[in-house]
C-alpha positions as CSV (number, residue, x, y, z in Angstrom):
1,V,146.1,125.4,9.1
2,R,145.7,121.8,9.8
3,L,144.7,120.0,13.0
4,V,145.6,116.3,13.6
5,E,144.2,114.3,16.4
6,S,145.6,111.1,17.8
7,G,145.4,108.9,20.9
8,G,141.9,107.3,20.5
9,G,141.3,103.6,21.0
10,L,139.4,101.0,22.8
11,V,139.4,101.1,26.6
12,Q,137.5,99.4,29.4
13,P,135.1,101.3,31.6
14,G,137.0,103.2,34.3
15,G,140.1,103.4,32.1
16,S,142.0,106.4,30.8
17,L,143.0,107.8,27.4
18,K,144.9,110.9,26.4
19,L,144.1,112.5,23.1
20,S,146.4,114.9,21.3
21,C,145.6,117.7,18.8
22,R,148.6,119.1,17.0
23,A,148.4,122.2,14.8
24,S,150.5,122.8,11.8
25,G,150.7,125.5,9.1
26,N,149.6,128.3,11.3
27,T,151.5,131.5,11.5
28,Y,149.7,132.9,14.6
29,R,148.0,131.3,17.6
30,S,144.4,130.4,17.7
31,N,142.2,132.2,20.3
32,C,140.7,129.1,21.7
33,V,140.7,125.3,21.1
34,A,138.0,122.9,22.1
35,W,137.3,119.2,22.0
36,F,134.0,118.0,20.6
37,R,132.5,114.5,20.3
38,Q,129.8,113.0,18.3
39,A,128.2,109.6,18.8
40,P,126.1,107.9,16.2
41,G,122.7,109.4,16.0
42,K,123.6,112.2,18.4
43,E,124.5,115.9,17.9
44,R,128.0,117.1,18.2
45,E,128.8,118.0,21.8
46,G,131.5,120.3,23.1
47,V,133.2,118.8,26.1
48,A,136.3,120.8,26.9
49,S,137.8,124.1,25.9
50,I,140.8,126.3,26.6
51,Y,141.6,129.9,25.9
52,T,145.1,129.6,24.4
53,S,146.5,132.9,25.8
54,A,145.0,132.9,29.3
55,G,144.9,129.1,29.8
56,K,141.3,129.3,31.2
57,T,139.4,126.0,30.7
58,L,135.7,125.2,30.6
59,Y,134.0,121.8,30.6
60,S,130.6,120.4,29.9
61,D,128.8,118.9,32.9
62,S,129.0,115.5,31.4
63,V,132.8,115.4,31.7
64,K,133.6,117.8,34.5
65,G,135.9,116.2,37.1
66,R,136.9,113.4,34.7
67,F,138.5,115.1,31.7
68,T,141.3,117.7,31.7
69,I,142.3,119.9,28.7
70,S,145.8,121.3,28.6
71,Q,148.2,122.8,26.1
72,D,151.8,122.7,25.2
73,S,152.5,126.0,23.4
74,V,156.0,125.0,22.3
75,E,154.6,121.9,20.5
76,D,151.4,123.7,19.4
77,T,149.5,120.8,20.8
78,V,146.3,120.6,22.9
79,Y,145.6,117.5,25.0
80,L,142.5,115.9,26.5
81,Q,143.2,113.6,29.4
82,M,140.2,111.4,29.9
83,N,139.9,109.5,33.2
84,G,137.1,107.4,34.6
85,L,135.8,106.6,31.1
86,K,132.2,105.4,30.7
87,P,130.5,103.6,27.9
88,E,128.5,106.8,27.2
89,D,131.8,108.5,26.4
90,T,132.1,106.4,23.3
91,A,132.2,108.8,20.3
92,L,134.3,110.3,17.5
93,Y,136.3,113.0,19.2
94,Y,137.3,116.1,17.2
95,C,139.5,119.1,18.1
96,A,138.6,122.5,16.7
97,A,140.4,125.8,16.8
98,R,139.1,129.4,16.3
99,F,141.4,131.6,14.4
100,G,140.7,135.3,14.0
101,R,137.4,135.0,15.9
102,L,136.8,136.0,19.5
103,C,136.0,133.3,22.1
104,N,133.8,133.8,25.1
105,D,132.3,131.6,27.8
106,D,128.9,131.7,26.2
107,D,129.9,130.1,22.9
108,I,133.3,128.4,23.5
109,L,131.7,124.9,23.7
110,I,129.5,125.6,20.6
111,A,130.6,124.2,17.3
112,H,129.7,126.7,14.6
113,P,132.1,129.5,15.5
114,Y,135.1,127.2,15.1
115,N,136.8,127.5,11.7
116,V,139.4,124.8,11.7
117,W,138.6,121.2,12.5
118,G,140.6,118.0,12.7
119,Q,139.5,114.7,11.2
120,G,138.6,113.0,14.4
121,T,139.8,110.1,16.5
122,Q,137.5,107.3,17.7
123,V,137.2,106.5,21.4
124,T,135.3,103.3,22.4
125,V,134.6,102.4,26.0
126,S,133.6,98.9,26.3
127,S,134.2,95.8,28.4
């Protein structure tokens, strides 16, 4: 299974970007997918997640109300729409999927249970 992110770039504060995470090579659906980010010198942070069957979403407090995670099951793609971007959103953004492992609200934004990761896409928010 392979995850490929795209859509990162440079944007001014207050702007928007939409990230994509496309899965390939999988024969069955993941249980959940999440977006993580990591800025230099900081720990990896889970910001948005989705249960792929139920469509339920969860967000970190740092992005709630500004970011939206969604999925296109036909295209096997998960998106992260980011609005109202701030300089502190600058980071390398990764998508991750959990195959064959249960997901629950207590750990869906925690990195270590995820077993498939993309390579990351850089988001820079600066004027």
